[in-house]
N, CA, C and O atoms as a DFTB+ gen file, in Angstrom:
448 C
 N C O
     1  1     -46.021    -102.465     166.002
     2  2     -45.931    -101.160     165.733
     3  2     -47.306    -101.408     164.397
     4  3     -47.291    -102.239     163.489
     5  1     -48.062    -100.684     164.612
     6  2     -49.111    -100.431     163.494
     7  2     -48.503     -99.831     162.138
     8  3     -47.676     -98.920     162.113
     9  1     -48.999    -100.434     161.086
    10  2     -48.811     -99.627     159.643
    11  2     -49.446     -98.847     159.321
    12  3     -50.650     -98.875     159.577
    13  1     -48.903     -97.903     158.671
    14  2     -49.970     -96.213     158.452
    15  2     -49.901     -96.936     156.851
    16  3     -49.652     -98.084     156.483
    17  1     -50.201     -95.837     156.211
    18  2     -50.561     -95.518     154.594
    19  2     -49.451     -96.269     153.742
    20  3     -48.329     -95.765     153.788
    21  1     -49.590     -97.207     153.106
    22  2     -48.303     -97.648     152.109
    23  2     -47.365     -98.477     153.037
    24  3     -46.197     -98.615     152.672
    25  1     -47.705     -98.941     154.001
    26  2     -46.659     -99.595     154.817
    27  2     -45.904     -98.972     155.541
    28  3     -45.069     -99.577     156.214
    29  1     -46.020     -97.564     155.579
    30  2     -44.798     -96.760     156.368
    31  2     -45.622     -96.625     157.836
    32  3     -46.800     -96.293     157.966
    33  1     -44.517     -97.030     159.068
    34  2     -45.195     -96.527     160.087
    35  2     -45.470     -95.084     160.530
    36  3     -44.703     -94.124     160.459
    37  1     -46.868     -95.139     161.056
    38  2     -47.507     -93.839     161.376
    39  2     -48.068     -93.257     160.165
    40  3     -48.736     -92.238     160.343
    41  1     -47.936     -93.710     158.894
    42  2     -48.628     -93.159     157.525
    43  2     -47.781     -91.797     157.040
    44  3     -48.412     -91.057     156.285
    45  1     -46.932     -91.541     157.259
    46  2     -46.000     -90.425     157.203
    47  2     -45.123     -90.148     155.825
    48  3     -44.049     -89.548     155.774
    49  1     -45.769     -90.668     154.849
    50  2     -45.371     -90.667     153.373
    51  2     -44.593     -88.980     153.143
    52  3     -43.450     -88.581     152.917
    53  1     -45.872     -88.372     153.338
    54  2     -45.410     -86.561     153.218
    55  2     -43.694     -86.395     153.880
    56  3     -42.762     -85.945     153.213
    57  1     -43.584     -86.875     155.319
    58  2     -42.634     -86.573     155.956
    59  2     -41.382     -87.184     155.670
    60  3     -40.313     -86.692     156.031
    61  1     -41.505     -88.401     154.937
    62  2     -40.320     -88.779     154.427
    63  2     -39.766     -88.476     153.366
    64  3     -38.552     -88.406     153.172
    65  1     -40.807     -88.236     152.454
    66  2     -40.591     -87.207     151.197
    67  2     -39.639     -86.009     151.450
    68  3     -38.530     -85.848     150.940
    69  1     -40.180     -85.317     152.200
    70  2     -39.581     -84.214     152.942
    71  2     -38.113     -84.408     153.248
    72  3     -37.206     -83.786     152.694
    73  1     -37.935     -85.522     154.380
    74  2     -37.279     -85.817     154.875
    75  2     -35.482     -86.128     153.496
    76  3     -34.283     -85.865     153.595
    77  1     -36.253     -86.700     152.561
    78  2     -35.403     -87.109     151.428
    79  2     -35.070     -86.268     150.768
    80  3     -33.886     -86.300     150.435
    81  1     -35.899     -85.157     150.277
    82  2     -35.160     -83.722     149.577
    83  2     -34.434     -82.902     150.371
    84  3     -33.726     -82.114     149.745
    85  1     -34.372     -82.821     151.797
    86  2     -33.632     -82.226     152.614
    87  2     -32.098     -83.145     152.630
    88  3     -30.997     -82.672     152.913
    89  1     -32.351     -84.350     152.302
    90  2     -31.266     -84.959     152.455
    91  2     -30.265     -84.791     151.286
    92  3     -29.041     -84.661     151.329
    93  1     -31.463     -84.844     149.786
    94  2     -30.644     -84.183     148.835
    95  2     -30.132     -83.113     148.432
    96  3     -29.366     -82.970     147.479
    97  1     -30.508     -82.388     149.088
    98  2     -30.272     -80.545     149.472
    99  2     -28.914     -80.871     149.860
   100  3     -27.975     -80.593     149.114
   101  1     -28.720     -81.540     151.167
   102  2     -27.662     -81.513     152.029
   103  2     -26.524     -82.322     151.049
   104  3     -25.469     -81.730     150.816
   105  1     -26.701     -83.403     150.593
   106  2     -25.638     -83.940     149.721
   107  2     -25.130     -82.739     148.791
   108  3     -23.985     -82.297     148.884
   109  1     -25.898     -82.339     148.057
   110  2     -25.550     -81.273     146.860
   111  2     -24.704     -80.290     147.425
   112  3     -23.810     -79.793     146.740
   113  1     -24.914     -79.910     148.768
   114  2     -24.090     -78.887     149.255
   115  2     -22.550     -79.155     149.608
   116  3     -21.529     -78.473     149.522
   117  1     -22.824     -80.375     150.016
   118  2     -21.569     -81.160     150.666
   119  2     -20.720     -81.409     149.408
   120  3     -19.494     -81.310     149.453
   121  1     -21.271     -81.678     148.479
   122  2     -20.520     -82.083     147.239
   123  2     -20.145     -80.856     146.664
   124  3     -19.128     -81.077     146.007
   125  1     -20.453     -79.711     146.590
   126  2     -20.024     -78.763     146.265
   127  2     -19.097     -78.108     146.906
   128  3     -18.332     -77.354     146.303
   129  1     -19.014     -78.364     148.641
   130  2     -17.762     -78.074     149.352
   131  2     -16.670     -79.272     148.934
   132  3     -15.446     -79.140     148.934
   133  1     -17.224     -80.157     148.674
   134  2     -15.756     -80.966     148.896
   135  2     -15.170     -80.806     147.125
   136  3     -14.007     -80.960     146.752
   137  1     -15.989     -80.569     146.531
   138  2     -15.004     -80.030     144.693
   139  2     -14.572     -78.583     145.505
   140  3     -14.342     -78.189     144.361
   141  1     -14.352     -77.805     146.088
   142  2     -13.880     -76.545     146.211
   143  2     -12.502     -76.821     147.505
   144  3     -11.667     -76.027     147.937
   145  1     -12.754     -78.331     147.839
   146  2     -11.248     -78.285     149.074
   147  2     -10.148     -78.704     147.987
   148  3     -10.243     -79.243     146.885
   149  1      -9.054     -78.233     148.752
   150  2      -7.673     -78.490     147.900
   151  2      -6.816     -78.867     149.237
   152  3      -7.148     -78.500     150.364
   153  1      -5.784     -79.573     148.974
   154  2      -4.930     -80.480     149.937
   155  2      -3.748     -80.383     149.036
   156  3      -3.764     -80.292     147.809
   157  1      -2.613     -80.420     149.918
   158  2      -0.884     -80.792     149.429
   159  2      -0.379     -81.864     149.884
   160  3      -0.570     -82.273     151.029
   161  1       0.367     -82.462     148.964
   162  2       0.689     -83.567     149.384
   163  2       2.040     -83.765     148.985
   164  3       2.356     -83.608     147.806
   165  1       3.231     -84.238     150.231
   166  2       4.374     -84.585     149.714
   167  2       5.303     -85.499     149.819
   168  3       4.930     -86.584     150.264
   169  1       6.534     -85.363     149.507
   170  2       7.362     -86.390     149.826
   171  2       8.808     -85.784     149.659
   172  3       9.029     -84.820     148.926
   173  1       9.752     -86.413     150.383
   174  2      11.071     -86.441     150.199
   175  2      11.172     -85.085     151.060
   176  3      11.620     -84.112     150.454
   177  1      10.853     -84.937     152.228
   178  2      10.757     -83.725     153.327
   179  2      10.432     -82.532     152.604
   180  3      11.012     -81.455     152.749
   181  1       9.383     -82.787     151.736
   182  2       8.541     -81.328     150.966
   183  2       9.381     -81.045     149.620
   184  3       9.153     -80.058     148.921
   185  1      10.388     -82.012     149.314
   186  2      10.971     -81.655     147.865
   187  2      10.351     -81.772     146.560
   188  3      10.582     -81.214     145.487
   189  1       9.343     -82.804     146.996
   190  2       8.099     -82.826     146.043
   191  2       6.899     -82.693     146.296
   192  3       6.533     -83.400     147.234
   193  1       5.910     -81.894     145.712
   194  2       4.779     -81.368     146.339
   195  2       3.657     -81.290     145.130
   196  3       3.867     -80.742     144.048
   197  1       2.351     -81.978     145.538
   198  2       1.659     -81.963     144.721
   199  2       0.114     -81.237     145.680
   200  3      -0.266     -81.545     146.810
   201  1      -0.457     -80.276     144.761
   202  2      -1.759     -79.799     145.371
   203  2      -2.682     -80.474     144.424
   204  3      -2.428     -80.710     143.243
   205  1      -4.008     -80.821     145.187
   206  2      -5.281     -81.598     144.267
   207  2      -6.334     -80.835     144.940
   208  3      -6.284     -80.426     146.099
   209  1      -7.406     -80.664     144.005
   210  2      -8.996     -80.644     144.548
   211  2      -9.781     -81.402     144.778
   212  3      -9.538     -82.583     144.530
   213  1     -10.833     -81.079     145.254
   214  2     -11.696     -82.323     145.442
   215  2     -12.415     -82.876     144.238
   216  3     -13.344     -83.684     144.216
   217  1     -11.817     -82.297     143.273
   218  2     -12.371     -83.197     141.751
   219  2     -11.113     -84.028     141.536
   220  3     -10.874     -84.269     140.353
   221  1     -10.168     -84.567     142.527
   222  2      -8.982     -85.216     141.998
   223  2      -8.401     -84.798     140.797
   224  3      -8.074     -85.643     139.963
   225  1      -8.209     -83.469     140.576
   226  2      -7.265     -82.584     139.831
   227  2      -6.089     -82.277     140.310
   228  3      -6.000     -81.777     141.431
   229  1      -4.967     -82.533     139.521
   230  2      -3.884     -81.955     140.254
   231  2      -3.901     -80.413     139.709
   232  3      -3.851     -80.171     138.503
   233  1      -3.971     -79.488     140.615
   234  2      -3.651     -78.227     140.380
   235  2      -2.293     -77.557     140.460
   236  3      -2.208     -76.411     140.018
   237  1      -1.017     -78.254     141.072
   238  2       0.082     -77.933     141.345
   239  2       0.993     -79.034     141.206
   240  3       0.524     -80.130     141.514
   241  1       2.414     -78.993     140.739
   242  2       3.255     -79.733     141.332
   243  2       4.482     -78.777     141.439
   244  3       4.701     -77.754     140.792
   245  1       5.088     -79.254     142.234
   246  2       6.303     -78.659     142.705
   247  2       7.449     -79.480     143.068
   248  3       7.393     -80.306     143.980
   249  1       8.684     -79.222     142.231
   250  2       9.734     -80.091     142.604
   251  2      10.985     -79.179     142.880
   252  3      11.417     -78.424     142.009
   253  1      11.595     -79.290     144.235
   254  2      12.591     -78.600     144.384
   255  2      13.744     -79.148     143.786
   256  3      13.915     -80.363     143.683
   257  1      14.898     -77.919     143.210
   258  2      15.977     -77.868     142.418
   259  2      16.663     -79.190     143.101
   260  3      17.135     -80.034     142.340
   261  1      16.715     -79.350     144.222
   262  2      17.881     -80.313     144.903
   263  2      17.520     -81.447     144.688
   264  3      18.419     -82.287     144.731
   265  1      15.817     -82.040     144.314
   266  2      15.498     -83.220     144.478
   267  2      15.766     -83.857     143.023
   268  3      15.684     -85.084     142.968
   269  1      16.102     -83.106     141.742
   270  2      16.775     -83.294     140.788
   271  2      18.077     -83.842     140.635
   272  3      19.060     -83.103     140.581
   273  1      18.169     -85.127     140.558
   274  2      19.642     -85.403     140.330
   275  2      19.491     -86.529     139.374
   276  3      18.964     -87.611     139.634
   277  1      20.124     -86.083     137.988
   278  2      20.249     -86.753     136.608
   279  2      20.740     -88.560     136.730
   280  3      20.338     -89.471     136.006
   281  1      21.774     -88.656     137.955
   282  2      22.107     -90.078     137.870
   283  2      21.167     -90.677     138.821
   284  3      21.286     -91.882     139.045
   285  1      20.373     -90.096     139.331
   286  2      18.774     -90.840     140.314
   287  2      17.414     -90.797     139.899
   288  3      16.560     -90.736     140.784
   289  1      17.058     -90.818     138.688
   290  2      15.818     -90.498     138.227
   291  2      15.068     -91.343     139.371
   292  3      14.601     -90.691     140.305
   293  1      14.954     -92.381     139.375
   294  2      14.168     -93.416     140.018
   295  2      13.768     -92.946     141.187
   296  3      12.640     -93.192     141.615
   297  1      14.668     -92.194     141.859
   298  2      14.385     -91.596     143.177
   299  2      13.448     -90.485     143.004
   300  3      12.525     -90.455     143.818
   301  1      13.497     -89.406     141.962
   302  2      12.597     -88.738     141.908
   303  2      11.273     -89.016     141.559
   304  3      10.261     -88.443     141.963
   305  1      11.406     -90.289     140.484
   306  2       9.996     -90.838     140.112
   307  2       9.172     -90.999     141.667
   308  3       8.256     -90.348     142.171
   309  1       9.710     -91.800     141.989
   310  2       9.241     -92.705     143.421
   311  2       8.729     -91.101     144.530
   312  3       7.751     -91.124     145.277
   313  1       9.533     -90.024     144.383
   314  2       8.859     -89.122     145.505
   315  2       7.696     -88.100     144.543
   316  3       6.861     -87.376     145.083
   317  1       7.833     -88.212     143.327
   318  2       6.426     -87.627     142.739
   319  2       5.320     -88.931     143.087
   320  3       4.260     -88.579     143.604
   321  1       5.475     -90.113     142.881
   322  2       4.540     -90.845     142.966
   323  2       3.925     -90.835     144.227
   324  3       2.712     -90.913     144.421
   325  1       5.077     -90.706     145.343
   326  2       4.511     -90.560     146.927
   327  2       3.993     -89.350     147.148
   328  3       2.968     -89.266     147.824
   329  1       4.554     -88.299     146.664
   330  2       3.663     -87.036     146.714
   331  2       2.078     -87.113     146.073
   332  3       1.096     -86.924     146.792
   333  1       2.019     -87.290     145.229
   334  2       0.534     -87.465     144.389
   335  2      -0.494     -88.559     145.302
   336  3      -1.715     -88.465     145.428
   337  1       0.492     -89.699     145.932
   338  2      -0.621     -90.379     146.681
   339  2      -0.850     -90.210     147.883
   340  3      -1.618     -90.984     148.454
   341  1      -0.353     -89.350     148.440
   342  2      -0.352     -88.733     149.433
   343  2      -1.377     -87.670     149.514
   344  3      -1.962     -87.662     150.597
   345  1      -1.729     -86.833     148.724
   346  2      -2.385     -85.821     148.236
   347  2      -3.741     -86.351     147.940
   348  3      -4.673     -85.626     148.290
   349  1      -4.044     -87.534     147.334
   350  2      -5.098     -88.201     146.808
   351  2      -5.439     -88.962     148.108
   352  3      -6.549     -89.487     148.016
   353  1      -4.819     -89.187     149.303
   354  2      -5.374     -89.752     150.099
   355  2      -5.863     -88.673     150.700
   356  3      -7.086     -88.641     150.837
   357  1      -5.291     -87.862     151.060
   358  2      -5.745     -86.566     152.042
   359  2      -7.267     -86.052     151.657
   360  3      -8.171     -85.912     152.481
   361  1      -7.377     -85.773     150.093
   362  2      -8.548     -85.355     149.394
   363  2      -9.683     -86.351     149.802
   364  3     -10.838     -85.996     150.036
   365  1      -9.092     -88.003     149.880
   366  2     -10.481     -88.635     150.285
   367  2     -10.643     -88.726     151.407
   368  3     -11.814     -88.739     151.787
   369  1      -9.751     -88.810     152.239
   370  2     -10.279     -88.695     153.709
   371  2     -10.986     -87.289     153.831
   372  3     -12.112     -87.502     154.281
   373  1     -10.830     -86.207     153.660
   374  2     -11.607     -84.887     153.693
   375  2     -13.306     -85.101     153.089
   376  3     -14.363     -84.643     153.521
   377  1     -13.033     -85.920     152.021
   378  2     -14.419     -86.078     151.374
   379  2     -15.426     -87.192     151.892
   380  3     -16.649     -87.248     151.771
   381  1     -14.570     -88.025     152.481
   382  2     -15.692     -88.962     153.332
   383  2     -15.937     -88.406     154.699
   384  3     -16.811     -88.917     155.399
   385  1     -15.266     -87.448     155.107
   386  2     -15.572     -86.574     156.277
   387  2     -16.983     -85.823     155.704
   388  3     -18.139     -86.041     156.068
   389  1     -16.584     -85.045     154.873
   390  2     -17.767     -83.793     154.400
   391  2     -19.056     -84.726     154.176
   392  3     -20.133     -84.400     154.676
   393  1     -18.886     -86.141     153.251
   394  2     -19.878     -86.419     153.004
   395  2     -20.718     -87.772     154.036
   396  3     -21.824     -88.293     153.896
   397  1     -19.908     -87.943     154.797
   398  2     -20.505     -88.618     155.777
   399  2     -21.370     -87.923     157.106
   400  3     -22.039     -88.526     157.946
   401  1     -21.173     -86.779     157.019
   402  2     -21.851     -85.923     157.703
   403  2     -23.479     -86.024     157.273
   404  3     -24.393     -86.174     158.083
   405  1     -23.611     -85.921     155.996
   406  2     -24.914     -86.150     155.319
   407  2     -25.438     -87.406     155.243
   408  3     -26.652     -87.565     155.115
   409  1     -24.674     -88.317     155.307
   410  2     -24.882     -89.949     155.248
   411  2     -25.308     -90.338     156.457
   412  3     -25.993     -91.350     156.606
   413  1     -24.870     -89.422     157.612
   414  2     -24.559     -90.502     158.929
   415  2     -23.631     -91.369     159.037
   416  3     -23.880     -92.180     159.929
   417  1     -22.300     -91.610     158.303
   418  2     -21.588     -92.292     158.341
   419  2     -21.885     -93.801     157.435
   420  3     -21.307     -94.864     157.657
   421  1     -22.973     -93.554     156.341
   422  2     -23.257     -94.518     155.881
   423  2     -22.255     -94.389     154.640
   424  3     -21.795     -93.369     154.128
   425  1     -22.049     -95.801     154.297
   426  2     -21.179     -95.782     152.719
   427  2     -21.911     -95.799     151.568
   428  3     -22.592     -96.816     151.438
   429  1     -21.969     -95.154     150.868
   430  2     -22.974     -94.736     149.800
   431  2     -22.061     -95.340     148.432
   432  3     -21.102     -94.705     147.992
   433  1     -22.455     -96.488     147.916
   434  2     -21.410     -96.759     146.780
   435  2     -21.531     -95.456     145.827
   436  3     -22.570     -94.812     145.683
   437  1     -20.326     -95.183     145.218
   438  2     -20.181     -94.235     144.080
   439  2     -20.253     -92.639     144.638
   440  3     -20.340     -91.627     143.943
   441  1     -20.181     -92.744     146.294
   442  2     -19.768     -91.276     146.652
   443  2     -18.279     -91.076     147.001
   444  3     -17.641     -90.043     146.798
   445  1     -17.818     -92.223     147.559
   446  2     -16.347     -92.160     148.263
   447  2     -16.115     -93.645     148.137
   448  3     -15.069     -94.144     148.552
């Protein structure tokens, strides 16, 4: 294979720059979409629910009155932890799906 300008095959450095700029715009668009995502995680059959967004911010926490048992605080704590982890896991999966469309499935450090 012949090498063109600057060691790039075919010497198409301009094409490479345009491709990089397009990828950057696509990534910015995907990141904005990710920030707008919202998911809900739950535990205890829906007794505890967490809603989080793509920025990993907790938007809402709902605890059903029947989940509150003063004699078993540990169970409520476990349900809160499980619901939060469920929501964060779901948002992570959706984030990876959106961003992998731009990166072609390549894992880019710091993105997800």
